[in-house]
C-alpha positions in Angstrom: 17.0 47.7 17.3 17.4 44.5 19.3 13.8 44.7 20.7 12.3 45.0 17.2 14.3 41.7 16.2 13.1 39.9 19.3 9.6 41.0 18.6 9.6 39.6 14.9 11.2 36.4 16.3 8.4 35.9 18.9 5.7 36.7 16.5 7.0 34.0 14.1 7.1 31.6 16.9 3.5 32.2 17.8 2.6 31.5 14.2 4.7 28.3 14.2 3.2 27.1 17.5 -0.3 27.9 16.2 0.2 26.0 13.0 1.5 23.1 15.0 -1.7 23.2 17.2 -3.7 23.4 14.0 -2.0 20.3 12.5 -2.4 18.4 15.7 -5.9 19.2 16.0 -6.7 18.3 12.5 -5.0 14.9 13.1 -7.0 14.3 16.1 -10.2 15.2 14.4 -9.4 12.7 11.4 -8.6 10.1 13.9 -11.7 10.4 15.9 -13.8 10.6 12.6 -12.1 7.3 11.7 -13.0 5.6 14.9 -16.6 6.6 14.6 -16.8 5.6 11.0 -15.4 2.2 11.7 -17.7 1.7 14.7 -20.8 2.8 12.6 -19.7 0.6 9.5 -19.5 -2.4 11.9 -23.1 -1.7 13.3 -24.3 -1.3 9.6 -22.7 -4.7 8.7 -24.2 -6.5 11.6 -27.7 -4.9 10.9 -27.5 -5.8 7.3 -26.5 -9.3 8.2 -29.4 -9.7 10.5 -31.8 -8.3 8.1 -30.6 -10.9 5.3 -30.7 -13.9 7.8 -34.1 -13.1 9.1 -35.5 -12.6 5.4 -33.9 -16.0 4.5 -35.4 -17.9 7.5 -38.7 -16.2 6.7 -38.6 -17.6 3.2 -37.4 -21.0 4.3 -40.0 -21.4 7.1 -42.8 -19.9 5.3 
């Protein structure tokens, strides 16, 4: 009977460790997505500022 109890305990340990891995992986994916989003938002802001400044310079110098 002892072997059956050990097997149940080991199976539940595997599920727990998989859930931990799943949570860890999800956190890493979200963290990486935030980095990428911040990088591309910064690039978009610089591009938008350059567009507005170039249009303003074109209107003033025309």
